[in-house]
Phi, psi and omega in degrees: 000134178273130179282151183303322181294322173297321180297314182293327179294317179296321182292345178283341186262118178303330179301320182297322180289314179303320180300330182263009177077022179241161172272150174293144177307328175293325178293321179294318175304315180294321178295317179300314179303309180301314180295324182281342179263325184257220184288106184269123176286160180297312183229145174290152180252165174308316181295341175298330188245327186241143177252151174287136184271000000 
């Protein structure tokens, strides 16, 4: 069983998110920032939140 402290440590590393096919929250924040300043698409795409493994 993973302890909460270990879990919070793992959540800090983008690699752990990428291993599960997801983007790290900081990457999503950067994407949202870019999209709200620049060329905003009509709809978000699957690739905005999940990465190909």
